[in-house]
C-alpha positions as CSV (number, residue, x, y, z in Angstrom):
1,M,25.9,-12.5,-27.1
2,V,25.8,-16.3,-27.9
3,K,25.6,-17.3,-31.6
4,A,22.6,-19.5,-32.3
5,V,23.3,-22.9,-33.7
6,A,21.0,-24.3,-36.5
7,T,19.6,-27.8,-35.8
8,G,18.0,-28.4,-39.2
9,R,14.5,-27.9,-40.6
10,G,11.8,-29.6,-38.6
11,S,14.1,-30.6,-35.7
12,K,12.1,-31.7,-32.6
13,D,14.9,-31.3,-30.0
14,S,14.1,-29.0,-27.0
15,A,16.1,-26.1,-28.2
16,G,14.3,-25.9,-31.5
17,S,10.8,-27.1,-30.5
18,R,8.0,-24.9,-31.6
19,E,5.8,-26.1,-28.8
20,P,4.6,-23.1,-26.7
21,P,5.7,-22.8,-23.1
22,M,3.4,-24.2,-20.4
23,S,1.2,-21.9,-18.4
24,L,2.4,-20.6,-15.0
25,I,-0.2,-22.7,-13.3
26,Q,1.2,-25.8,-15.1
27,A,4.7,-24.8,-14.2
28,D,3.7,-24.5,-10.6
29,R,2.5,-28.1,-10.6
30,L,6.0,-29.1,-11.5
31,W,7.9,-26.7,-9.3
32,R,5.9,-25.7,-6.3
33,R,7.7,-23.5,-3.8
34,E,6.5,-25.8,-1.0
35,A,8.4,-28.7,-2.5
36,I,11.8,-27.0,-2.1
37,R,13.9,-29.3,0.1
38,E,16.9,-27.0,0.5
39,F,17.5,-23.3,-0.4
40,A,20.7,-22.5,-2.2
41,F,20.8,-19.2,-0.4
42,Q,19.6,-18.3,3.0
43,Q,16.0,-17.1,3.1
44,P,14.6,-14.5,5.5
45,P,13.2,-16.1,8.6
46,R,9.4,-16.2,8.9
47,S,7.6,-14.8,11.9
48,E,5.5,-16.6,14.5
49,L,2.1,-15.0,15.2
50,H,0.9,-14.1,18.7
51,I,-2.7,-12.8,18.9
52,V,-3.2,-10.8,22.0
53,K,-6.5,-10.5,23.9
54,R,-7.6,-7.0,24.9
55,K,-7.7,-6.2,28.6
56,K,-11.2,-5.7,29.8
57,D,-10.2,-4.5,33.2
58,P,-9.1,-0.8,33.0
59,S,-7.0,-1.3,36.2
60,Q,-4.8,-3.8,34.3
61,R,-4.1,-1.4,31.4
62,V,-0.7,0.2,30.8
63,S,-0.8,3.8,29.6
64,T,2.9,4.5,29.3
65,C,6.0,2.5,28.3
66,L,9.3,4.2,28.9
67,P,11.8,5.1,26.2
68,K,15.5,4.2,26.3
69,L,17.8,7.2,25.8
70,P,21.4,6.6,24.6
71,D,24.1,6.7,27.2
72,A,26.1,9.1,25.1
73,H,23.1,11.5,25.2
74,D,23.4,12.2,21.5
75,I,19.8,13.4,21.2
76,S,18.3,16.0,18.9
77,A,14.8,17.4,18.6
78,F,15.2,18.0,14.8
79,P,17.0,15.8,12.3
80,E,19.8,17.4,10.4
81,G,18.5,19.6,7.6
82,A,14.8,19.5,8.7
83,R,14.9,23.2,9.6
84,A,15.6,24.0,5.9
85,R,12.2,22.8,4.8
86,R,11.0,22.8,1.3
87,R,7.6,22.4,-0.3
88,R,6.8,19.4,-2.5
89,L,3.3,19.6,-3.9
90,A,3.9,17.9,-7.3
91,V,5.5,14.8,-8.5
92,G,6.6,14.4,-12.1
93,G,4.7,17.6,-12.9
94,R,1.5,16.1,-11.6
95,R,-0.3,17.5,-8.6
96,V,-0.2,15.2,-5.5
97,N,-3.5,13.8,-4.3
98,P,-4.7,16.3,-1.7
99,L,-6.2,13.6,0.5
100,F,-2.6,12.6,1.2
101,I,-0.6,15.8,1.0
102,Y,-2.0,18.8,2.7
103,P,-0.4,22.2,1.9
104,P,1.9,23.6,3.0
105,D,4.0,20.5,2.6
106,T,6.9,20.9,5.1
107,R,8.4,17.4,4.7
108,F,12.1,17.0,4.2
109,A,14.4,14.1,3.5
110,F,17.3,14.0,6.1
111,S,20.5,12.2,7.0
112,D,21.0,12.0,10.8
113,T,22.3,9.2,13.0
114,T,21.4,10.9,16.4
115,Y,18.6,9.6,18.6
116,P,15.6,9.3,18.0
117,W,16.1,9.5,14.2
118,R,18.2,6.3,14.1
119,C,15.3,4.5,15.9
120,C,13.0,5.1,12.9
121,G,13.4,3.0,9.8
122,R,12.1,1.2,6.8
123,V,10.0,-2.0,7.1
124,V,10.3,-4.4,4.2
125,T,8.2,-7.6,3.6
126,A,7.6,-9.9,0.6
127,V,4.5,-7.9,-0.3
128,G,5.8,-4.3,0.0
129,Q,7.3,-1.8,2.4
130,G,6.3,0.7,5.0
131,S,7.8,2.4,8.0
132,G,8.3,1.7,11.7
133,C,10.4,2.4,14.8
134,I,12.2,0.7,17.6
135,I,9.9,0.5,20.6
136,G,11.9,-1.8,22.9
137,P,15.3,-3.6,23.4
138,Q,14.4,-6.0,20.6
139,H,11.0,-4.7,19.5
140,V,9.7,-2.8,16.4
141,L,6.3,-1.0,16.1
142,T,4.6,-0.8,12.7
143,A,1.2,-1.0,11.1
144,S,-0.7,-4.3,10.9
145,H,-1.5,-3.8,7.2
146,V,2.2,-3.6,6.4
147,V,2.7,-7.2,7.6
148,D,2.6,-10.1,5.1
149,W,0.0,-12.3,6.8
150,T,0.5,-15.2,4.4
151,V,0.7,-18.4,6.5
152,T,3.2,-21.1,5.5
153,D,4.0,-24.0,7.8
154,G,2.2,-22.2,10.6
155,K,4.3,-19.0,10.3
156,I,3.5,-15.7,8.6
157,G,5.6,-13.9,6.1
158,W,9.1,-12.5,6.8
159,L,9.6,-8.8,7.9
160,R,12.8,-6.9,7.9
161,F,13.5,-3.7,9.8
162,E,16.2,-1.3,8.4
163,P,16.9,1.4,11.0
164,D,17.7,4.9,9.6
165,F,17.9,3.4,6.1
166,N,19.2,6.0,3.7
167,N,19.6,4.7,0.1
168,S,21.5,1.8,1.8
169,D,21.9,0.3,5.2
170,V,23.2,2.7,7.8
171,F,22.9,0.2,10.6
172,A,22.5,-3.5,10.4
173,S,19.0,-4.7,9.7
174,S,17.0,-7.3,11.7
175,N,14.2,-9.8,11.1
176,A,11.0,-10.4,13.0
177,T,10.7,-13.7,14.9
178,I,7.4,-13.1,16.6
179,T,4.6,-10.7,15.7
180,Y,2.2,-9.4,18.4
181,S,-1.1,-8.2,17.2
182,Y,-4.8,-7.7,18.1
183,E,-5.9,-8.0,14.5
184,K,-4.5,-9.3,11.2
185,L,-5.2,-6.5,8.6
186,S,-4.1,-7.0,5.0
187,S,-5.9,-3.7,4.2
188,V,-7.7,-1.0,6.1
189,S,-11.4,-0.7,5.3
190,G,-13.0,1.2,8.2
191,E,-12.8,2.9,11.6
192,Y,-12.5,-0.4,13.5
193,D,-9.5,-1.4,11.3
194,I,-7.8,1.9,11.7
195,A,-8.1,2.0,15.5
196,E,-6.0,-1.2,15.9
197,D,-3.8,-1.0,12.8
198,Y,-0.5,-1.8,14.6
199,V,1.7,-4.7,15.6
200,V,4.8,-5.1,17.7
201,C,7.5,-7.4,16.3
202,V,10.1,-9.2,18.3
203,M,13.3,-9.1,16.3
204,D,16.2,-11.5,16.1
205,R,18.7,-8.9,17.4
206,R,18.7,-6.5,20.4
207,I,18.8,-3.5,18.2
208,G,17.4,-1.2,20.9
209,D,20.4,-1.9,23.1
210,E,22.6,-0.5,20.3
211,L,20.4,2.4,19.1
212,G,18.0,3.2,21.9
213,W,14.2,3.1,21.6
214,L,11.1,5.3,21.8
215,G,8.5,5.0,24.5
216,S,4.8,4.8,23.9
217,K,1.8,6.6,25.5
218,T,-2.0,6.6,25.4
219,Y,-3.1,9.6,23.4
220,D,-5.2,12.1,25.4
221,D,-7.9,14.0,23.6
222,G,-6.9,17.1,25.6
223,W,-3.9,17.3,23.2
224,D,-6.2,17.7,20.1
225,G,-5.2,20.7,18.1
226,G,-1.8,21.1,19.6
227,G,1.2,21.3,17.2
228,F,3.3,18.9,19.2
229,W,3.9,16.0,16.9
230,A,6.7,14.7,14.6
231,H,6.7,11.8,12.1
232,V,9.4,9.9,10.2
233,G,8.5,7.7,7.3
234,Y,9.6,6.5,3.8
235,P,7.0,8.0,1.4
236,D,7.1,7.1,-2.3
237,D,7.0,10.7,-3.5
238,I,10.2,12.0,-1.7
239,G,13.2,9.8,-1.8
240,S,11.3,7.0,-3.6
241,G,10.9,5.1,-0.3
242,S,14.6,5.0,0.2
243,Q,15.3,8.0,2.3
244,P,13.9,9.0,5.8
245,V,11.5,11.9,5.6
246,F,10.7,14.2,8.5
247,E,7.6,16.3,9.2
248,G,7.1,18.1,12.5
249,G,5.0,20.6,14.4
250,F,1.6,19.3,13.2
251,S,-1.4,18.5,15.3
252,I,-3.9,15.7,15.8
253,Y,-7.1,17.4,14.8
254,N,-9.5,15.1,16.6
255,S,-9.7,11.5,17.9
256,W,-12.6,9.0,18.4
257,H,-13.1,5.5,19.6
258,P,-14.7,3.5,16.7
259,G,-18.4,2.7,16.6
260,F,-21.7,4.5,16.6
261,F,-21.5,5.2,20.3
262,E,-17.7,5.4,20.4
263,E,-17.5,2.3,22.6
264,G,-15.0,0.4,20.4
265,A,-11.4,-0.5,21.3
266,G,-8.5,1.6,20.0
267,L,-8.6,5.1,18.7
268,D,-9.0,6.8,15.3
269,M,-6.8,9.9,15.3
270,E,-7.4,12.4,12.5
271,T,-4.5,14.6,11.2
272,F,-3.8,16.8,8.3
273,A,-0.1,16.0,8.3
274,S,1.3,15.2,4.8
275,L,1.3,11.4,4.8
276,T,1.3,9.1,1.7
277,H,2.1,5.6,0.5
278,G,5.2,4.3,2.3
279,D,4.5,6.2,5.5
280,S,2.2,3.4,6.8
281,G,3.5,2.2,10.2
282,G,5.6,5.3,10.8
283,P,5.5,6.7,14.3
284,I,3.6,9.8,15.4
285,F,5.6,10.9,18.4
286,G,6.2,13.9,20.7
287,F,8.9,14.9,23.2
288,W,8.5,15.0,27.0
289,N,11.1,15.8,29.6
290,D,12.2,12.2,29.7
291,G,12.3,11.6,26.0
292,P,10.2,10.9,23.0
293,Y,6.9,8.8,23.1
294,V,4.9,7.3,20.3
295,V,1.2,8.0,20.5
296,G,0.1,6.4,17.2
297,V,1.2,4.9,13.9
298,V,0.2,6.0,10.4
299,S,-2.7,3.9,9.1
300,A,-4.9,5.3,6.2
301,E,-6.5,8.2,4.5
302,G,-10.1,9.0,3.4
303,T,-13.5,9.7,5.0
304,L,-14.9,7.8,8.0
305,D,-18.6,7.6,8.5
306,P,-19.9,10.2,11.1
307,N,-20.9,8.9,14.5
308,I,-23.5,10.0,17.0
309,T,-21.3,12.7,18.6
310,D,-20.0,14.2,15.4
311,W,-22.3,14.4,12.4
312,S,-19.8,16.3,10.2
313,S,-17.8,14.7,7.5
314,R,-14.5,13.3,8.7
315,T,-11.9,13.3,5.9
316,G,-8.2,13.3,6.6
317,N,-5.2,11.2,7.2
318,W,-5.6,8.6,10.0
319,V,-3.4,7.4,12.8
320,A,-4.0,4.3,14.9
321,G,-3.6,4.6,18.7
322,G,-5.3,4.5,22.0
323,H,-4.6,2.7,25.3
324,E,-4.2,-0.7,23.7
325,M,-1.1,0.3,21.9
326,P,1.1,0.7,25.0
327,D,-0.6,-2.4,26.3
328,L,0.6,-4.4,23.3
329,V,4.1,-2.9,23.5
330,N,4.2,-3.7,27.2
331,Q,3.2,-7.4,26.7
332,A,5.7,-7.9,24.0
333,R,8.4,-6.4,26.1
334,N,7.5,-8.4,29.2
335,D,7.3,-11.7,27.3
336,H,10.6,-11.0,25.5
337,P,12.7,-8.6,27.6
């Protein structure tokens, strides 16, 4: 602790001045961030934005993008420890919001560097964090509303992907250089937003060549009700957003295209898996003979207005998917192989 030095009664020097500090708005006029000429320390690179037009011709759509399995074949269908599941229905002695967490809560924090668990990771931006997964040799899939869409000098905010993050970096992180999107969503406010709440980021390193990547598929409503699906995310209530959390064996209850006549693009997929803050952008995936494929990403929770074919109330956790998701993945992969 430094000893204060008296300057004499009524001194007007800066150290003893009784003038109040300026407001933050006044300070910003003096020291605007945009006026910085040189950073003392390296800043995360900002991402370019690439808005993709939807394919109107069904014959041009891509329904499947292949995964990349590791050469060592170190693949497991359950992460280490996930079989010893535990229930977690309260946080700090308070009951968890049932709109997010549906009993029985079978989630479990894990530590596993086998494929595909190492392909899932934490997404961090200047405005918060979410979840995501490697979806190509240098590509990451996450939710649109996780992205920082603030534009500076023609670029949006920085985005960092931390694969298999577990209280610290397990593998080297990477930064987005280009972000492919149909929509820029800072928040999710309805069925049209949910249906296309995903982006594909081109990263500054070929992380998929090192760790492998998941494939992507168009969700088929014939799969409704089947307990096929797994999810990895970084929820706030288990691990405080710093540990990967697994949930498996749940179903997609139902799925709809947005709009009164279900003619909108994308797909709203309803599930009662236990998803909460921090899980946004995390992959919903299943295993086929040739590997795991993502069919959607975690988007939102709540009630969507009923449409003409289903007049019942639709309340649950929501996943974004549909044929346009593999289309977006495919275009990003083709443009930046």
